N, C-alpha and C positions, 0 to 999 in steps of 0.2 A: 446948210450944205450937207450935213450928216443925214438929214431926213431924205434928201434926194439920192444919196448913195445907197441908203437902205432900200428905197423903192427900186432902184436899178438892180440891186442884188436880188431882191425878192422876185422881180420880173424874170431875171435870168434863171433863178431856181425853179420858177414856174415852168419855163420852157424845158429846162433840164429834166424835171420830174416827168414830163410828158414823153420826152425822147427815150427815157430809160425805164419807163413804167414804174417809177418809184413813188408809190402812193403814200408811203410813210413820210417821205420828205415833203410831199405836196401838202399833206394834212398838218403835220407837226411844225414844219418850218415856214410854209407859205400861208396856208389858210388860217393859222393862228394869229397872223398879223393883219387882221381885217382892216380894210381901208388904207393899207400901206403898199398895195400892189394893184396892178391893173389886170383883171381876169382876161381882158381882151388885148393884152399887150402883143404887139406885132414886132417880130425881129426884123433885121435888115432886109429880108426878102419877103416880108409881109405875112409870115406864118405866125399863127397864135399857138398856144399850148394845145388847143383842140385840134389844130392841123397836125401837129406832131403825134398826139395820142391816136388820131385816126390813121395816120400813115404807118405808124409803128405797130398798130394793133394793141395798144396799151389800154385794154378794156377797163381795168380798175381805175386808172387815172381818168380815162374818158368819162366814166360814170360819175366820178367825183366832180369833174369840171362841169358836166351837164347839170348837176344839182346845185351848183353855185349860182347865186342870184346875179343876173346880169350877163351871164355867159352868152355871147352871140354865136350862134351855130352857122351863120352864113357869111362870115368874113371871107373875102377872096384874097389870095396871096398875089404878089406883084409879078412873079415870073410867068405862071401859067394861068392866072386868074381863077385858080382852083379853090373851091370851098373844102372844108373837111370831108364832106360827102364824096367829092371827086377823088380825094386821096384814099378814102376808105374802100372804094370799089376796086382798088388796085392791090389790096392785101392778098398775098399768096395763098394763105390757108382759107379754104372755102367756108368752114363753119365760123371762124373768127370774123371773116369778112361780112358774112350775113348778120352776125350779132352786132357788129359795129354800125353797119348801115341801118339796121333796125333801130338801134339806140338813137342814132342821129335823127332819123325820120320821126321817131316818137317825141324827140325833144323839139321838133318844129323845123328841122332843116328843110329848105325849099328845094325840091328835086328839079325845079324848072330853071334854076340858075345855070347859065352857060359860061364855060371857061373861055379863054382867049381864042381857042380853036373853034368855038361855036358849038361845043358839045355839052349836053347835060350829063350828069354823073352816070345815069343808066346806060348811056351810049357806050360806056367802057365795060359794061358787064357782058361776059361771054354768054351766048344763048343757052349753053349747057349748064350754067350756074343757076339752077332752079331755086335754091334757097334765097339767094340775093334778089332774084327777080320777083319772087313771092313777097319779099319785104317791100319792094317798091309797089307792087300791085295792092298789097294790103293797105299801105299808106294812102294810095289813090282812092281805094274803095272807102276807107274811113273818111277821107276828106269829102268825097262825094255824098256820103250819108250825112255828114255833119251839115253840109250846105242844104240838103234836102229836108233836114229837121226844122229848118227855119220856117215858121208859119206866120201868117199875118195875124196880128192880135186885134180881134174885133171887140169893140166895146159892147157889153151885154145890154146896155141901156139904149143902144142905137135902134130907133124904131124902124129905120129903112132897111135893116139887115134881117132877112128872113131865114138865113142859115142854108138856103138852097144852093148858093153859089151863083145864082142868076140875078141879074139886075132888072130883069123884066118883071113888071107887076101885072098880075092878072085881075 
């Protein structure tokens, strides 16, 4: 039973660290107890520590969470169906908003996930918020390039392959 209490306490500290941008508490008190907490722990409304870090603009905590093995960037909460990315685009300060959005996208956040209103995160970005829009565009461009880099692997010993890209034999 004591172990279960320890896990509950660490999970609460994890959430509290994100809400208050307390990176020291996160690293010294929570991350030092590897295996005794759930990095993707969801509170009563379905928010994870990453949701709170994104919502509060807790950049230092957010970066620590994103580097922690197993941190899922795409959990949706219960009330809005929002991912951390949905919450990040609503941060008041433009530069911080763009940094957090960029960090989440770099960590693999899926910008195509819709909330309960049917909106993707980018739908909440003001058209004048160039920095955040650029972060989304950069991510989509990188994703497109990555998919384009996949080439078929031809066996060099294949006698039927002439390298021309044509199946017609002359």
